[in-house]
C-alpha positions, 0 to 999 in steps of 0.5 A: 077397273079402269077409269078414264078421266076425260080430257078437260075442255078449256078455252083452247080445247085442250083435253086430258085423260087419266086411267086409274085402277079399281080400288077395293069394292070396285067403287069409283076410287077418291084418288080419281075424284081428286084428279081435278075439278071441273067447270060446268056439268059432267056425266059419270058413266058405268059400262059393263061387258066382257068383250073388249070391242063392245067396251071400246064401243061403249067408251067412244059413245060416252065420250061423244055424248058428253065430252065432260064425262067420267067412265068406269069400266068393269068386267064382272058381275062383282065389280059392276055391283061394287061400282053402283055403291058409294058417293060416286053413283054413275049418272048412266049404266050401259051394259050388255044384255047379259053379264056373268050370270046376270041378264036383262031384268036382273040387271035392271033390278041390281041397278034399281036397288042400288042406284035408283037415279041412274039410267039403264041403257042396253047394248044388246043383240037382236035375239034379246029384242022381245025381252029388251022391248018389255023393259023399255015398256016398263020404263026400266031401261032403254036399248040399242041393237049391235050393228053397223050404226050402233055406236052413233044410235048409242050416243043419241040414246045416252044424251036422250036418257041423261037430258031428263035428269038435273045436271049434276054440278061440277065436282066439289073440292076435295076436302084437302083443298078446303083445309085453312092451312092449304094455301099457306102450305102451298106458298111455302112449298114452292121455289118461285118468289111470291109477293102478294101486294095490296092495292096501295103497293104494300106487302101483304104476304110473302113466301119462303122463297122471297124471305130467303132471297131478300134476307128480310123476315116477315115483320120487315117485309109486311106493310112496307111499300115493295119499291121503296124497300127492295127496288134500287132508286133508278128502277122505282119509277118503272116498277110503280108504272107496272103496278099502277097498270095492274091495279087499274085492271089491265092484263097480267104482265111480264117484266125483269127488274132488279132487287137489293136484298138486305145485305146489298146484293143485286139479284134480277127477277123475271116476274109474272104478275096477275091480280085477284078480283072480288065479286064485283070484278074490282082488283083486290090484290096484286100477286107477283111471281118471280124467278131469280135469273141472276146467274143467267143475267151474269151469264148473258153479260159475260157472253155479250162481253166475249162476243164484243171482245171476238168482234173487236179482235176480228175487226182489228185483225181485218184492218191488220190484213188491210194494213199488210197488203197496203204496206206490201204494195206500197214497198213495191212503189217505194222500191221503184222510187228509191232505186230510180233515184240511186240510179240517177244519183249514180249518173249525176256528177257530184257538183250537179244541182240536182243531187240535192233533189235526188237526195230529198226524193231518197229521203222521202222514200225512206220515210214512207218505208218507215211508215210501211214498217209501222203498218206492217208492225200493226199487222204483226208482220213487220221485220222483227229482231228478237234478242234478250232485253231487260225492259228497265234497260230500255226504259232508262235509255229513252229517259232524256229523250222522253223528257225532251219531248214533254211540255214542262207541266207534265211530270214523268214518274218511274216506278221500275221493279228491280231484277225483273226477267228478260223478255224476247224483244226487238229493242227499237220497236219496244222504244217506239211502243213506249214513245207511242204510249208516252205521247198518247198519255201526254196529248190526253193530259193536254195543256194541264198539269199532270203525271205520266207514270211508266212502271214495270214489274211482274204479273200472274197471267191466267184465263180470267186475266186473259178475258179482261185484255183487249188483245189476249196474251199468247202462250201459257199462263204463268208470271209474265213481265208487264210495262205500265203507262198510266196518265192522269188525264180525263180518260177515254169516253165510252164510245171511243174506247173501242176504236182506239187501236184502229189506224189513224183514228183520232179524236184530234182535229186531224190524225197524225199516224198509226199511233196506238195501232202501232202499238197493237202490232208491236205487241202481237208481234212479240206474243204480248198482250194489252189490257186498258184500264180506263176511268173517265174523268181520273186518267187511263192506264195501258198495261202491256204484258210480255212472256218472260225467258224462263231461267237458264234460257238464253232466248236468243232468236234472231229474225232478219238479223243485220248483214255485214256490209261489203268490204269491196265492190263486186267485180265484173270478171265472172258476169254471172246470170241472175234470174229476177222474178217479180210481179211488179214491173217497176221492181224488176226494172230497178233490180235490173239496172242495179245488177247490171251496173255491178256487172250482172247479166239478168233474165226477168220473169213476172211470176213464179210459173214463168220463173220456172220455165225460164230456169228450164231453158237457161238453167246451166247459165243461171248462178242465182235467183232473186224472187219475190216472196208474194207472186201470182201463180206460184209464190216465191216460197214455192218457186224456191222449193221447186228450184232447189229441187232441180238444182240443190246448190243454187243460191236464192235470195227471197225479198219481201216487205214482210218480215223474214219469219214469213219465209218458213210459214209459207213453205220456203226451203229452210236451209240456203235462203238469203232474206232481202227486206223491201224497200231495198237500195243498191248497198242492201242489194249487194250485201244480199248477193255476197251473203248468197254467194258466200253460202255456195262456197261454204262446206255443207251444213255450215250456213 
């Protein structure tokens, strides 16, 4: 036997169906009756046929006649008779004319004897029409002949046969729902927090999930105002507003608020609230069902913090690219100014009054070059000379300098840990970093009295620690050396904190340089990291972390090391030809003039592609090539590689405003290439020439 519970029709028009197996005796199974209780009326129908197609027609007709119908299908006479007994008697019986030995009048007799209030409807064939007419005339049954329109006629007959009967009430609730402890058991079984409140906001009932979440017992919860016991003070007004709206009969609400448990822990709960009304429609109770979303809230907060950190990192990275690009172009301009000033100075007699003016031009150009170094340091591309240093030694060397630079009201304190490992760093840049941090701390204290504490020591770096850093330290987890500069000033305002590492950003009347932006660049170029611990109203601390040199490792790495000065001027006897390739006209002009003063002949090219073309034409005559690292069409690194392919022994000088590490990163040959830092003067140019020409005369593999 198969029972198809019809799809329940609600306000949205949704329906459902359930198939059940016949139980012993063939009656409507109690489990099927407990599937649901229905609103309105419904019809129970029993259909009987051994033919699957016929049963499908009957089933569709019943469903079309009464969507709120319950249908039981049987195949045999035994099942048919069993289905007519019990407390779930059908309202309508639809059958074929014969069913396992019983036919026509016999089927009508079985129905009248077992279920007298059920209507009987036959789906018969034309050859049985006379017998069917006799049953109709006697008022014992109705019938529809099989055919093309049998289903539509069957729908009408089912409706007509059931319309004369009083409607059956909605199915009553099974006894399990009438049990007094059913609601109590249901509340205790669910994992959702359930709170029932009276109209005054006092707790009337809670479930197990609520007690476990809050840590309170029933005697501590019942009778208390929910917002006074569980809601933190800053959110009570919002919770009362939601409750008052529900108590006034407004629509059910959804909101999120925080609860404080008995142990003091905070938990975030997403509420779905509704009300229970009385017979007059008045609100009796407010019912809140809540889901603990504390873990979800924490994950969202961590994700938002990570997204903000990534956004700041991307922002600072873009500013670094911009600063590097500006510094590169500015270096080319300074190169023209500085070189031209030296050329003019070389032509002036020592007693000329213009010598002092030219010195002023050179000094201004050198100050501009220093600014570009700071910008390149911020971009992490500045020239860096790395060597093993002890941070404590650097700090001790700068004590006198820092003390003289601070106001008398500011006291400088040192907390240096003894015997800390060395780090690979540029001592000059570490001094610059320290001065910038101390100056920033002194400006934060202002004219008030205060302390600046400089500390060093060891710290353990792991993934959790990295998440607290503005610039996470590169490299592996483990012990690192730290430098901390803390002040007792008023701290940094929350709206200012995300911008402190931007170039030229300041809260003063006017910016005075790169400031903390240069600190960020220096730290990043050393593979370190920065964390800012800020407490508004009580000071700020900058923690700079550097990877330490492992025990037994010298850590000696020199990038852009010092080149010895020439012991004598270059002579003119060889008059070699030098290829100069640079996309800046002013740089090419100054370089050519400086080389010609030293007795060299110069061939110019405005980019890497033209340099290769010139070399193919004058190759045997060219003794050395000076290439700019960043050129259009072909970079200096690419050009150097192709020149070295055509002539392996050709001395090459690559000049750039970036540091020497950019040579290898951009694909320059790793051996036999001399680096020249921009902006350069005559002295540094001649030293680079001597170094490049000396390499040519060394035995292979020595430099």
